[in-house]
Backbone as numpy.savetxt, mean C-alpha at the origin, in Angstrom:
# Nx Ny Nz CAx CAy CAz Cx Cy Cz
0.95 -5.75 11.48 2.35 -5.38 11.59 2.45 -3.86 11.54
3.13 -3.29 12.50 3.35 -1.85 12.49 4.74 -1.53 11.95
5.10 -0.25 11.90 6.36 0.16 11.30 7.56 -0.43 12.04
7.52 -0.45 13.37 8.62 -0.99 14.16 8.84 -2.47 13.83
7.75 -3.22 13.76 7.86 -4.64 13.43 8.37 -4.84 12.00
7.95 -3.99 11.09 8.42 -4.07 9.71 9.92 -3.79 9.63
10.38 -2.79 10.37 11.82 -2.47 10.41 12.60 -3.66 10.96
12.09 -4.29 12.01 12.76 -5.46 12.59 12.80 -6.62 11.59
11.73 -6.80 10.84 11.68 -7.85 9.82 12.70 -7.58 8.71
12.79 -6.33 8.28 13.76 -5.95 7.24 15.17 -6.18 7.75
15.42 -5.79 9.00 16.75 -5.97 9.60 17.12 -7.46 9.62
16.19 -8.31 9.99 16.46 -9.75 10.03 16.77 -10.30 8.64
16.05 -9.81 7.63 16.27 -10.29 6.26 17.57 -9.77 5.65
18.03 -8.60 6.12 19.29 -8.04 5.61 20.50 -8.79 6.15
20.35 -9.46 7.28 21.45 -10.26 7.82 22.04 -9.68 9.09
23.05 -10.37 9.59 23.65 -10.02 10.88 24.26 -8.62 10.91
24.87 -8.19 9.84 25.56 -6.90 9.82 24.63 -5.69 9.78
23.36 -5.90 9.55 22.42 -4.79 9.41 21.95 -4.29 10.77
21.85 -2.99 10.89 21.35 -2.38 12.12 19.89 -1.96 11.90
19.21 -1.66 13.00 17.84 -1.16 12.88 17.83 0.16 12.15
18.85 0.98 12.40 18.94 2.29 11.74 19.06 2.11 10.23
19.83 1.14 9.81 20.01 0.85 8.38 18.69 0.36 7.77
18.01 -0.54 8.48 16.74 -1.08 7.99 15.68 0.02 7.91
15.66 0.90 8.91 14.69 2.00 8.91 14.98 2.97 7.77
16.26 3.22 7.49 16.64 4.10 6.39 16.22 3.49 5.05
16.36 2.18 4.91 15.97 1.49 3.68 14.45 1.60 3.47
13.68 1.35 4.53 12.23 1.44 4.44 11.79 2.87 4.11
12.40 3.83 4.77 12.08 5.23 4.54 12.37 5.63 3.10
13.49 5.16 2.56 13.87 5.48 1.19 12.85 4.92 0.19
12.40 3.70 0.43 11.43 3.08 -0.47 10.10 3.83 -0.42
9.62 4.13 0.79 8.34 4.83 0.92 8.40 6.24 0.35
9.51 6.92 0.55 9.68 8.27 0.01 9.70 8.24 -1.52
10.39 7.27 -2.08 10.46 7.14 -3.54 9.09 6.88 -4.15
8.30 6.02 -3.50 6.95 5.74 -3.99 6.09 7.00 -3.89
6.18 7.70 -2.76 5.40 8.93 -2.58 5.77 9.99 -3.60
7.07 10.20 -3.83 7.52 11.20 -4.79 7.03 10.90 -6.20
7.13 9.63 -6.59 6.68 9.24 -7.93 5.16 9.43 -8.06
4.42 9.07 -7.02 2.96 9.21 -7.07 2.57 10.68 -7.18
3.25 11.56 -6.46 2.95 13.00 -6.54 3.17 13.53 -7.95
4.13 12.96 -8.66 4.42 13.39 -10.03 3.45 12.76 -11.03
2.60 11.85 -10.55 1.64 11.19 -11.43 2.20 9.97 -12.12
3.34 9.49 -11.66 3.97 8.31 -12.26 3.46 7.04 -11.59
3.44 5.95 -12.36 3.12 4.64 -11.80 4.39 4.05 -11.21
4.24 3.31 -10.14 5.37 2.58 -9.56 5.01 1.11 -9.65
5.71 0.39 -10.55 5.44 -1.03 -10.74 6.54 -1.84 -10.08
6.15 -2.70 -9.17 7.07 -3.63 -8.52 6.67 -5.03 -8.97
7.44 -5.58 -9.91 7.12 -6.87 -10.50 7.05 -7.93 -9.39
5.97 -8.69 -9.39 5.78 -9.72 -8.38 5.09 -9.21 -7.12
4.89 -7.89 -7.01 4.23 -7.32 -5.84 2.98 -6.55 -6.25
3.13 -5.50 -7.05 1.97 -4.74 -7.48 2.33 -3.38 -8.04
1.30 -2.57 -8.29 1.47 -1.25 -8.89 0.78 -0.19 -8.04
1.50 0.89 -7.76 0.95 2.06 -7.10 0.71 3.12 -8.17
-0.47 3.72 -8.18 -0.77 4.76 -9.17 -1.82 5.71 -8.60
-1.77 6.97 -9.05 -2.77 7.96 -8.64 -4.03 7.74 -9.47
-5.17 7.76 -8.82 -6.46 7.63 -9.48 -7.26 8.89 -9.20
-8.01 9.33 -10.19 -8.84 10.52 -10.04 -10.29 10.09 -9.91
-10.96 10.62 -8.91 -12.38 10.36 -8.72 -13.16 11.57 -9.22
-14.16 11.33 -10.02 -14.97 12.42 -10.57 -15.87 13.01 -9.48
-16.29 14.24 -9.68 -17.24 14.86 -8.77 -18.56 14.09 -8.87
-19.26 14.01 -7.76 -20.51 13.24 -7.76 -21.46 13.79 -6.70
-22.68 13.32 -6.74 -23.68 13.71 -5.76 -23.82 12.59 -4.75
-23.80 12.93 -3.47 -23.96 11.95 -2.42 -25.05 12.38 -1.46
-25.20 11.65 -0.39 -26.20 11.99 0.62 -25.53 12.10 1.98
-25.96 13.10 2.73 -25.51 13.25 4.09 -26.20 12.17 4.92
-25.45 11.28 5.56 -26.09 10.17 6.28 -26.95 10.62 7.47
-26.65 11.77 8.04 -27.43 12.24 9.19 -28.75 12.87 8.77
-28.68 13.73 7.77 -29.89 14.46 7.39 -30.59 13.88 6.16
-29.87 13.11 5.37 -30.45 12.55 4.15 -30.46 13.53 2.99
-29.96 14.74 3.20 -29.94 15.75 2.14 -28.85 15.41 1.12
-29.14 15.75 -0.14 -28.14 15.57 -1.19 -27.03 16.60 -1.01
-25.81 16.18 -1.35 -24.69 17.11 -1.28 -23.73 16.79 -2.42
-22.98 17.78 -2.83 -22.01 17.58 -3.91 -20.68 17.19 -3.30
-20.12 16.11 -3.82 -18.80 15.65 -3.39 -17.83 16.06 -4.49
-16.82 16.87 -4.17 -15.91 17.36 -5.21 -14.99 16.24 -5.75
-14.43 16.48 -6.92 -13.46 15.56 -7.51 -12.24 15.48 -6.60
-11.60 14.32 -6.58 -10.41 14.16 -5.74 -9.46 13.14 -6.36
-8.25 13.12 -5.85 -7.25 12.15 -6.29 -6.87 11.29 -5.10
-6.57 10.02 -5.37 -6.16 9.11 -4.32 -5.13 8.14 -4.85
-4.30 7.62 -3.96 -3.30 6.64 -4.35 -3.93 5.26 -4.29
-3.81 4.52 -5.37 -4.39 3.18 -5.44 -3.29 2.15 -5.57
-3.52 0.97 -5.01 -2.59 -0.14 -5.13 -3.31 -1.30 -5.78
-2.69 -1.84 -6.84 -3.26 -3.00 -7.51 -2.24 -4.14 -7.38
-2.58 -5.18 -6.63 -1.62 -6.28 -6.45 -1.41 -7.05 -7.75
-0.20 -7.59 -7.91 0.10 -8.39 -9.10 -0.53 -9.76 -8.95
-0.62 -10.49 -10.05 -1.21 -11.83 -10.01 -0.36 -12.77 -9.15
0.96 -12.59 -9.16 1.85 -13.40 -8.33 1.55 -13.16 -6.85
1.43 -11.89 -6.46 1.14 -11.53 -5.08 -0.23 -12.07 -4.66
-1.22 -11.96 -5.54 -2.56 -12.48 -5.24 -2.52 -13.98 -4.99
-1.74 -14.69 -5.79 -1.62 -16.14 -5.65 -0.99 -16.50 -4.30
0.04 -15.78 -3.92 0.71 -16.03 -2.64 -0.26 -15.79 -1.48
-1.00 -14.69 -1.54 -1.96 -14.36 -0.49 -3.07 -15.39 -0.43
-3.54 -15.83 -1.59 -4.61 -16.82 -1.63 -4.18 -18.13 -0.98
-2.96 -18.57 -1.28 -2.44 -19.81 -0.68 -2.33 -19.66 0.83
-1.83 -18.53 1.29 -1.67 -18.28 2.72 -3.02 -18.25 3.42
-4.01 -17.62 2.79 -5.34 -17.52 3.36 -5.99 -18.89 3.47
-5.83 -19.73 2.45 -6.41 -21.06 2.47 -5.82 -21.89 3.60
-4.49 -21.80 3.81 -3.84 -22.55 4.88 -4.36 -22.10 6.24
-4.51 -20.79 6.43 -4.98 -20.25 7.71 -6.42 -20.68 7.96
-7.24 -20.74 6.93 -8.64 -21.11 7.08 -8.77 -22.60 7.44
-7.94 -23.46 6.86 -8.00 -24.89 7.12 -7.63 -25.23 8.55
-6.71 -24.45 9.15 -6.25 -24.72 10.50 -7.32 -24.48 11.55
-8.29 -23.63 11.27 -9.32 -23.27 12.26 -10.33 -24.35 12.45
């Protein structure tokens, strides 16, 4: 699903009175809010869906795959998503149904 399809899905769930512009604004507001909170180092917990949080990776030594030489990989931060147990259960049920049909 790409952004356009997601906006169309949101519009359908909002009902007949909702426009694509309204659905796109809603999606944009949610994504911006999550991004802003993550930049501040805050966790964003969506009960029944999951948690977005910044994770810090320590500096480490790696290998260049082309030359095989050791190289230092600097410390970095990344946004991590941890799905809730409810979300995992829903996905598991959906995956099992899709696998049985094949």
